[in-house]
C-alpha positions in Angstrom: 142.1 140.4 78.8 145.1 138.3 77.8 147.9 137.1 79.9 150.2 139.5 78.3 148.1 142.4 79.3 148.4 141.3 82.9 152.2 140.7 82.9 153.2 144.0 81.2 153.3 145.7 84.6 155.4 143.1 86.4 158.9 144.6 86.7 160.6 141.3 86.6 158.9 140.1 83.6 158.1 136.8 85.2 155.1 134.6 84.8 151.9 135.7 86.2 151.8 132.8 88.7 154.8 134.4 90.5 153.0 137.7 91.1 151.6 138.4 94.6 147.9 139.3 94.8 148.9 142.9 95.4 151.2 143.0 92.4 148.6 141.3 90.2 145.8 143.7 91.1 148.1 146.7 90.6 148.6 145.5 87.1 144.9 145.8 86.2 143.6 149.1 84.8 139.9 148.0 84.9 139.3 147.0 88.4 136.8 148.3 91.1 138.2 150.7 93.7 136.8 148.5 96.4 138.6 145.4 95.3 141.9 147.4 94.7 141.9 149.0 98.2 140.9 145.8 100.0 143.6 143.6 98.4 146.3 146.4 99.1 145.1 146.8 102.8 145.1 143.0 103.4 148.6 142.7 101.9 149.9 145.5 104.1 148.5 143.8 107.2 149.8 140.4 106.1 146.2 139.0 105.9 146.4 137.5 102.4 146.3 133.6 102.7 148.2 133.1 99.4 151.7 134.2 98.7 151.3 134.2 94.9 148.6 134.1 92.3 149.6 130.5 91.5 148.9 129.3 95.0 145.5 131.1 94.8 144.6 129.4 91.5 145.8 125.9 92.9 143.6 126.2 96.0 140.4 125.2 94.2 136.9 126.3 95.2 138.2 126.9 98.7 139.9 130.1 97.5 136.6 131.9 97.3 135.8 131.2 101.0 139.4 132.3 102.1 139.0 135.6 100.3 135.6 136.2 101.7 137.3 136.4 105.2 139.4 139.3 104.3 138.2 142.7 105.5 135.9 144.8 103.3 135.7 142.1 100.7 132.2 140.9 99.7 131.1 138.2 97.3 130.9 140.6 94.4 134.5 141.8 94.8 135.8 138.2 95.4 134.2 137.0 92.2 135.6 140.0 90.3 139.1 139.0 91.5 138.6 135.3 90.6 137.5 136.2 87.1 140.5 138.4 86.6 142.8 135.7 87.9 141.2 132.9 85.8 141.3 134.8 82.6 144.9 135.9 83.2 146.1 132.3 83.7 145.1 131.3 80.2 147.9 133.2 78.3 151.7 133.6 78.2 154.1 135.5 80.1 155.6 138.9 79.2 159.2 137.6 78.8 158.1 135.0 76.3 156.3 137.6 74.1 159.3 139.9 74.1 161.7 137.1 73.2 159.5 135.9 70.4 159.1 139.1 68.6 162.6 140.4 69.4 164.1 137.6 67.3 161.6 137.9 64.5 159.9 134.6 65.1 156.4 136.0 64.3 157.3 136.3 60.6 156.2 139.0 58.2 156.8 142.8 58.3 157.1 143.3 62.0 158.6 145.8 64.4 160.5 144.7 67.4 158.4 144.8 70.5 161.3 146.1 72.5 161.5 149.1 70.1 157.8 149.8 70.8 158.5 150.0 74.5 161.6 152.2 74.2 160.2 154.9 71.9 158.4 158.0 73.0 154.6 158.2 73.1 154.4 160.7 70.1 156.8 158.4 68.0 154.6 155.5 68.9 151.5 157.3 67.6 153.2 158.2 64.3 153.5 154.5 63.5 149.7 153.7 64.2 147.6 153.6 61.1 144.5 155.2 62.6 144.7 157.7 65.5 142.4 160.6 66.3 143.6 164.0 65.7 142.8 165.1 69.3 144.9 162.3 70.7 147.9 162.9 68.4 147.9 166.6 69.0 147.6 166.3 72.7 150.4 163.8 73.0 152.7 165.8 70.7 152.1 169.0 72.7 152.7 167.3 76.0 156.0 165.7 74.8 157.3 169.0 73.5 156.5 170.9 76.6 157.9 168.3 78.8 154.5 167.7 80.7 154.2 164.0 79.6 154.7 161.9 82.7 155.9 158.9 80.6 159.2 159.1 78.7 158.6 155.9 76.8 155.7 153.5 76.1 157.6 151.0 78.3 157.3 153.4 81.3 153.6 153.9 80.5 152.8 150.2 80.6 154.8 149.6 83.8 153.2 152.4 85.7 150.2 150.3 86.8 146.5 151.1 87.1 147.1 154.8 87.6 148.4 155.5 84.1 145.0 156.4 82.6 144.4 159.0 85.3 147.9 160.4 84.7 147.1 160.8 80.9 143.8 162.5 81.7 145.8 165.2 83.6 147.4 166.3 80.3 146.0 169.4 78.7 143.3 168.8 76.1 143.3 165.0 76.7 140.2 163.5 78.2 139.2 160.1 79.4 138.0 159.0 75.9 141.4 159.8 74.3 143.3 158.1 77.2 141.3 154.9 76.6 142.1 155.2 72.9 145.9 155.3 73.6 145.5 152.5 76.2 143.8 150.3 73.4 146.6 151.0 70.9 149.4 150.2 73.4 147.7 147.0 74.5 147.1 145.9 70.9 150.8 146.5 70.1 151.8 144.4 73.1 149.4 141.6 72.2 150.4 141.4 68.6 154.0 142.5 68.6 153.5 144.1 65.2 152.6 147.3 63.4 151.8 146.3 59.9 151.9 148.9 57.1 148.5 150.7 56.6 147.8 148.9 53.3 147.5 145.6 55.3 145.0 147.1 57.7 142.7 148.7 55.2 140.1 147.3 52.8 139.8 148.7 49.3 136.5 150.0 48.0 135.8 146.6 46.2 135.5 144.9 49.6 132.0 146.1 50.3 130.4 147.3 47.1 126.9 147.1 48.6 127.9 149.4 51.3 129.5 151.9 48.8 126.3 151.8 46.9 124.2 152.2 50.0 126.1 155.1 51.3 126.0 156.8 47.9 122.2 156.4 47.6 121.9 157.8 51.2 123.6 161.0 50.3 121.9 161.3 47.0 118.6 161.3 48.8 119.7 164.6 50.6 120.4 168.0 49.2 123.9 169.5 49.3 123.1 171.5 52.4 121.7 168.6 54.5 124.7 166.4 53.4 127.3 168.9 54.5 125.5 169.7 57.8 125.1 166.0 58.6 128.7 165.2 57.8 129.8 168.1 59.9 127.7 166.9 62.9 128.6 163.2 62.6 132.2 163.0 61.1 133.6 166.1 62.8 131.4 165.6 66.0 130.8 169.3 65.9 128.5 170.8 68.5 125.3 172.6 67.6 127.0 175.9 68.2 130.0 175.2 66.0 127.7 173.9 63.2 125.5 177.0 63.5 128.4 179.3 63.1 129.8 177.3 60.2 126.5 177.6 58.3 125.5 181.0 59.7 122.2 179.8 61.1 120.7 179.3 64.6 121.2 176.3 66.8 117.6 175.5 66.7 117.7 175.5 62.8 120.6 173.1 62.9 118.7 170.8 65.1 115.6 170.9 62.8 117.6 170.2 59.7 119.5 167.4 61.3 116.3 165.8 62.6 114.5 166.1 59.3 117.4 164.5 57.4 117.9 161.6 59.9 114.1 160.8 59.9 114.2 160.7 56.0 117.3 158.5 56.0 115.9 156.1 58.6 112.6 155.8 56.9 114.2 155.0 53.4 117.4 153.2 54.4 117.0 151.8 57.9 116.6 148.1 57.0 119.4 148.3 54.4 121.7 149.8 57.1 121.0 146.9 59.4 121.7 144.3 56.7 125.0 146.0 55.6 126.0 146.2 59.3 125.8 142.4 59.7 127.8 141.9 56.5 130.5 144.2 57.6 130.7 142.6 61.0 131.0 139.1 59.5 133.8 140.0 57.0 135.8 142.0 59.5 135.8 139.2 62.0 136.9 136.7 59.3 139.7 139.0 58.1 140.9 140.4 61.3 140.5 144.0 60.1 141.0 147.0 62.2 139.7 149.6 59.7 137.5 149.8 56.6 138.3 152.3 54.0 135.6 153.6 51.8 137.3 155.8 49.1 134.0 156.8 47.4 133.4 159.4 50.2 136.6 161.3 50.1 135.0 164.2 48.2 131.9 164.3 50.4 133.7 164.0 53.7 136.6 166.1 52.9 139.0 163.4 54.2 141.2 160.9 52.7 139.1 157.9 53.6 135.8 157.2 55.3 136.5 154.7 58.1 134.1 152.3 59.5 134.0 154.5 62.7 132.3 157.2 60.6 129.8 154.8 59.2 129.0 153.4 62.7 128.6 157.0 64.0 126.0 157.5 61.4 124.3 154.4 62.6 124.3 155.5 66.1 123.0 158.9 65.1 120.2 157.2 63.3 119.3 155.2 66.5 119.9 151.8 65.0 120.6 149.5 68.0 122.5 146.9 66.0 125.5 149.2 66.0 126.1 148.6 69.7 126.7 145.0 69.1 129.9 145.5 67.1 133.5 145.4 68.4 134.4 149.1 68.1 136.7 151.2 70.3 135.2 154.0 72.2 136.6 156.5 69.7 135.2 154.3 66.8 138.3 154.9 64.6 139.5 151.4 65.2 137.8 148.1 64.5 139.0 145.1 66.5 137.8 141.6 66.2 136.6 141.1 69.8 133.4 140.5 71.7 131.6 143.7 72.2 128.8 143.7 75.0 125.2 144.3 73.8 123.2 147.2 75.1 121.6 144.9 77.7 125.0 144.3 79.3 125.8 148.0 79.5 122.4 148.6 81.0 123.2 146.1 83.6 126.6 147.6 84.4 125.1 151.1 84.7 122.3 149.8 87.0 124.6 147.8 89.2 127.1 150.7 89.5 124.1 153.0 90.5 123.1 150.5 93.2 126.7 150.2 94.6 127.4 154.0 94.5 127.5 156.0 97.7 125.1 158.9 97.7 125.2 161.7 96.9 126.7 160.5 93.6 129.7 162.3 92.0 129.5 161.9 88.2 133.2 161.5 87.6 133.5 158.8 90.3 130.5 157.1 88.9 132.2 156.9 85.4 135.4 155.6 87.0 133.5 152.5 88.2 132.3 151.6 84.7 135.2 152.5 82.5 134.4 149.9 79.8 130.9 151.5 79.1 131.2 154.6 76.8 130.3 157.9 78.5 127.6 158.8 76.0 125.8 155.5 76.8 126.0 156.1 80.5 124.6 159.6 80.2 121.8 158.4 77.9 121.0 155.5 80.4 120.8 157.8 83.4 118.8 160.3 81.5 116.2 158.0 79.9 115.8 155.5 82.6 116.5 157.4 85.8 115.6 161.0 84.6 119.0 162.3 85.8 120.2 165.7 84.5 124.0 166.2 84.0 125.5 169.6 83.4 129.4 170.1 83.2 130.2 166.7 84.6 127.9 167.1 87.6 124.4 166.1 88.5 121.9 168.9 88.7 119.3 166.4 89.4 120.1 163.1 90.8 118.8 159.9 89.3 115.3 158.9 90.4 114.7 155.3 91.4 111.8 153.0 92.3 111.1 152.4 95.9 112.5 148.8 95.7 115.8 150.2 94.2 116.0 152.9 96.8 115.8 150.5 99.7 118.4 148.3 98.1 120.7 151.3 97.4 120.5 152.4 101.0 121.5 149.0 102.1 124.3 148.7 99.6 125.7 152.1 100.7 126.3 150.8 104.3 127.0 147.2 103.5 125.9 145.9 106.8 122.7 144.6 108.5 120.0 147.4 108.9 116.8 147.5 110.8 113.6 148.5 109.0 113.5 151.9 110.7 117.1 152.5 109.5 116.3 151.7 105.9 113.3 154.0 106.0 115.4 156.8 107.5 118.0 156.2 104.8 115.6 156.5 102.0 114.4 159.8 103.4 117.9 161.1 103.9 119.2 160.3 100.4 116.1 160.6 98.2 113.7 162.8 100.2 111.0 160.1 100.0 109.1 159.1 103.1 108.1 155.4 102.8 105.8 153.8 105.2 107.2 151.2 107.4 104.9 148.5 106.0 105.9 149.5 102.5 109.7 149.0 103.4 108.9 145.7 105.1 107.1 144.4 102.0 110.0 145.5 99.8 112.9 143.9 101.7 111.1 140.8 102.7 110.3 139.9 99.1 113.6 140.9 97.5 115.8 138.1 96.2 119.0 139.8 97.1 118.0 140.5 100.7 117.5 138.2 103.6 116.5 138.5 107.3 119.1 138.1 109.9 117.4 139.2 113.2 113.9 140.4 114.2 113.1 143.4 112.0 116.7 143.4 110.6 117.7 142.7 107.0 121.0 142.3 105.1 122.1 141.8 101.5 123.4 138.4 100.4 126.4 140.3 99.0 127.3 141.6 102.4 127.2 138.2 104.1 130.4 136.3 104.6 128.8 133.1 103.3 129.6 131.5 100.0 126.9 130.2 97.6 128.1 126.7 98.5 127.5 127.1 102.1 123.9 128.5 101.5 123.1 125.7 99.2 124.3 123.1 101.8 122.2 124.6 104.5 119.1 124.6 102.3 119.8 121.0 101.3 120.0 119.9 104.9 116.7 121.6 105.7 115.1 120.2 102.6 116.1 116.6 103.6 114.9 117.0 107.1 111.4 118.3 106.1 111.2 115.7 103.4 111.7 113.0 106.1 109.4 114.4 108.7 106.6 115.6 106.3 105.4 118.3 108.7 106.1 122.0 109.1 108.9 122.7 111.6 109.9 126.1 113.2 113.2 127.7 112.2 114.4 127.3 115.8 113.8 123.5 115.8 115.5 123.0 112.4 118.5 125.2 113.6 118.9 123.3 116.8 118.5 119.9 115.1 120.7 120.5 112.0 123.1 123.3 113.0 123.4 123.4 116.8 125.9 120.6 117.3 128.2 121.9 114.4 127.7 125.6 115.0 131.5 126.1 115.3 131.9 125.0 111.7 129.7 127.8 110.5 130.6 131.6 110.2 130.0 133.9 113.1 126.6 135.3 113.8 124.8 132.5 112.0 121.4 132.0 113.6 117.9 130.6 113.0 116.8 133.9 111.4 119.4 133.5 108.7 118.2 129.9 108.2 114.7 131.2 107.9 115.8 133.9 105.3 117.6 131.2 103.3 114.4 129.2 103.2 112.2 132.1 102.3 114.3 132.9 99.2 114.1 129.4 98.0 111.0 128.4 95.9 111.2 124.9 97.2 110.1 126.0 100.7 107.0 127.7 102.2 107.1 129.8 105.3 104.0 130.3 107.4 103.1 132.3 110.5 105.2 131.6 113.5 108.4 131.1 111.4 107.2 127.6 110.4 109.0 126.1 107.4 107.6 123.4 105.1 108.0 122.2 101.6 106.1 123.6 98.7 104.6 120.2 97.9 103.1 119.7 101.3 99.3 119.5 101.8 99.0 122.7 103.9 95.7 121.6 105.6 97.2 118.3 106.8 100.9 119.4 107.6 100.6 122.9 109.0 98.7 123.8 112.2 98.8 127.3 113.7 100.0 127.8 117.3 96.5 128.7 118.4 95.0 125.5 117.0 97.9 123.3 118.2 97.7 124.7 121.8 93.9 124.2 121.9 94.0 120.8 120.5 96.5 119.6 123.1 94.2 120.9 125.9 91.1 119.4 124.4 92.9 115.9 124.1 95.0 115.9 127.2 93.4 118.2 129.7 93.5 119.1 132.5 97.1 120.0 131.7 99.6 122.6 132.9 101.0 125.3 130.6 104.6 123.9 131.0 103.4 120.4 129.8 101.8 122.0 126.7 105.0 123.7 125.8 106.9 120.4 126.2 104.5 118.6 124.0 105.1 121.1 121.2 108.9 121.2 121.5 109.2 118.6 118.7 107.8 120.9 116.1 108.3 124.5 117.5 110.2 126.2 120.2 108.7 129.1 122.3 110.7 131.7 124.2 108.3 131.5 127.1 104.8 130.2 127.9 103.2 133.7 128.2 101.8 133.5 124.7 100.3 130.0 125.3 98.6 131.2 128.4 97.1 134.2 126.5 95.8 131.9 123.8 94.2 129.6 126.4 92.6 132.5 128.4 91.0 133.9 125.2 89.8 130.6 123.9 86.0 130.0 124.5 86.5 126.2 124.3 89.1 126.1 127.1 88.6 127.0 130.9 91.3 127.7 133.5 90.7 125.3 136.4 93.9 126.0 138.5 96.7 128.6 138.7 98.5 127.3 135.6 96.1 124.4 134.7 93.6 124.4 131.8 90.9 121.9 130.7 88.3 121.6 128.1 85.1 123.4 128.9 83.0 120.4 127.9 85.1 118.0 130.1 85.1 120.2 133.1 81.4 121.0 133.0 80.0 117.6 132.0 76.5 119.0 132.6 75.8 121.9 130.3 73.0 123.2 132.6 75.6 123.6 135.4 77.7 125.8 133.2 74.8 127.9 132.0 73.7 128.4 135.6 77.1 129.6 136.7 77.3 132.1 133.8 73.8 133.5 134.5 74.7 133.7 138.3 77.9 135.7 137.5 76.0 138.1 135.3 73.2 138.7 137.8 75.8 139.3 140.5 77.5 141.9 138.3 74.2 143.8 137.8 74.7 145.2 141.3 78.0 146.8 140.4 81.8 146.1 139.9 83.2 143.2 141.8 86.4 141.3 142.3 86.8 137.6 141.5 87.0 136.8 145.2 83.7 138.6 146.0 82.1 136.7 143.1 83.5 133.4 144.4 81.9 134.0 147.9 78.5 134.8 146.3 78.7 131.7 144.0 79.6 129.6 147.1 76.5 130.9 148.9 74.5 129.8 145.9 75.9 126.3 146.2 77.8 126.5 142.9 80.7 124.2 143.8 82.9 124.5 140.8 83.0 128.3 140.9 86.6 128.7 142.0 88.4 132.0 141.4 90.3 130.6 138.5 87.1 129.2 136.8 85.2 132.5 137.3 88.1 134.6 136.0 88.4 132.4 133.0 84.7 132.6 132.2 84.5 136.3 132.6 87.7 136.9 130.6 86.3 135.2 127.6 82.9 136.9 127.9 82.3 139.8 125.4 79.9 141.8 127.6 82.2 141.9 130.6 85.0 144.5 131.2 88.0 143.9 133.3 90.2 146.6 134.9 92.7 146.1 137.6 91.3 142.7 138.7 87.7 144.0 138.9 84.8 142.9 136.7 81.7 144.8 135.5 79.0 144.0 133.0 79.1 146.6 130.2 76.2 145.6 128.0 73.7 143.3 129.6 71.2 141.7 127.2 67.4 142.7 127.1 66.4 139.8 129.2 68.8 140.7 132.0 67.8 144.3 131.8 64.2 143.5 132.2 64.8 141.2 135.0 66.8 143.8 136.8 63.9 146.4 136.5 61.4 143.9 137.9 63.6 142.7 140.7 64.5 146.2 141.9 60.7 147.1 142.0 59.9 144.0 144.1 63.0 144.2 146.4 61.5 147.4 147.9 58.5 145.5 149.3 60.0 142.0 149.4 57.2 140.5 147.4 58.9 137.4 145.9 55.7 135.7 144.8 54.5 138.8 142.9 58.0 138.9 141.1 57.7 135.3 140.3 54.3 135.8 138.7 55.7 138.6 136.5 58.7 136.6 135.5 56.6 133.5 134.6 54.4 135.7 132.4 57.4 137.1 130.5 60.0 134.3 130.6 58.2 131.1 131.6 58.1 129.2 134.8 61.5 127.4 134.5 63.3 130.6 133.7 61.5 132.5 136.5 62.6 129.9 139.0 66.2 130.1 137.8 66.4 133.8 138.0 65.1 133.9 141.6 67.3 130.9 142.7 70.6 132.4 141.3 69.9 135.9 142.6 71.6 136.0 146.1 69.5 139.1 147.0 66.4 137.0 147.3 68.1 134.7 149.7 69.0 137.7 151.9 65.4 139.0 151.6 64.1 135.6 152.7 66.3 135.4 155.8 66.2 139.3 156.3 68.2 139.2 159.6 68.2 142.4 161.8 71.5 144.0 162.7 72.2 145.8 166.0 71.3 149.2 164.4 67.8 147.9 163.5 68.5 147.4 159.8 68.8 144.4 157.7 71.2 143.3 155.0 68.4 143.8 152.5 68.3 147.4 153.6 71.9 147.8 152.8 71.4 146.3 149.3 68.5 148.6 148.6 70.6 151.6 149.8 73.1 150.8 147.1 70.4 151.4 144.5 69.1 154.5 146.3 65.8 152.8 147.1 
């Protein structure tokens, strides 16, 4: 877009730098609705930080950050505005163009630009060398009936971005014809000249190879195929119209057309591509708008065959190279300009589909990508997304991958979303029930999405952070890790690097966003526990899990309290509380609790391994008689003279045991091993008669003398049996024990 195109809607005719941002955006006819509405709203609320476009352009890189602070303006819209402003600043102002051509400074056979602006739309079209019949008739009819909303071309150009929509409301004039008129008006404004048709056409000698190629092409077909193909391509007739013209069925038309095209592509496909390159090169060198091929006047029934007809043949044949040439959407005009390749069009359609609000309305969807031809949009939606469009409406909405469905749901809200909200949005819009793990895997690995809170994600486009800010944060994190050469938690990095200067950063910036910035940068590695390191680190030497770090601190510095353990880890990670640390210690077989909040190494606390084994066996024997609390077990262990058997030690040992169950502070043995079961059976048989010697003999036979002595020594029931004191009722404590087992 040239500067003159921007300034044409400025009523004062002044330079573009004097326009306000609102006036500048209203001059654009190809701008997103989101950007248009956001700038107008900010201007009405007096929130725009720059009075004119000149101030905006002189602000330097800071202007991006300033615009990002406006309501409803994301990074994509701000970059769109900056691109429009930058491109507009490279040209000249409207007044200079008018003065130049009004005095004939351009030279040659020119028409005063002011005369172009002051004439009616139908008179303007008469002076154009190549105009579609549909556009000419629609404008003439609208002017005659008084329905044309613009009395002159000047009024049309000054009407702002709504002029295309106003033209589309005229009878028999669609969006394609409106864009054709817009291209003609802008071309006249840019050049200030309407040269005679002879200067814009190329005679038949200009492209003899093309003339010969086209003649050979039609010679390869019979007369019926030639006329049918010209009717379908040149006149753009529908299948029904062609069928009536040739008095055959629609299916027969389709069959004949397909057969003819397949034959032509097979025989002339490569030649078409070569001729296409030659045409494109020569037209760009000569600045041509139309190619005239007189040799086909008899075949086509028209005065000339324009390059538009030739390229329509190429598109019909499916030759992709035709999409790289600078043709207007109506393909009657040829302009030397940059024409986007099909990959660019694909990207535009894909981006618009992701930014659209669902359910999609096809007309609104086309309005967001006006520079992509409608036929290409329909083909992309049909071939890539399996959409079905009937009468300008979707009868089947586009189908998307799970990855794009999640991204589209987030784009439709443009705010942070929890995983459950994303899942619900996908089901609402697309009727697909994704698993929560599936959604988590998609958003956590997507380059355009980052985490901002536990289980909550947001698109980078919806963050009020510039690329420079994100790069600066990543650089500071990289420098810190490079200096420390260890993994650090996101909280530690946030407090160390950002905490003191938090006021200089945007609102809601937290350690989760810092974690997300690192996850999306290949220079960083994120491990469990939100630990961040560099990709070049030796993981085995620089990263240690929370469980291993807690255990190593106890093994090295025990006995130690839980609070001291948390304090020792504060240099590398920060914990919300010490509950997790205590759970790790309780479940660790190498650590034992020796106080209310104090833990020690098992090997350090029980320097004698036999003492520990004796305590474990005594606890299991005690639990053979039933469920007991830790306090009851402590009393029994004290009676057995096991001095280190405090309630904390007993609870720690039993909590780590696999064959012991714990419920509401009560312990019970759930699966005693075969040795304990055999001992229990022998002990119960001998407890009835109190014959300890006989039991000892049986145990020595099965387990050996040492083990037999240990069983009897650590079973408090035999101490009771040896003493066997009588109570006032004539019974003994042994009798009470036997009664518990119904003996």
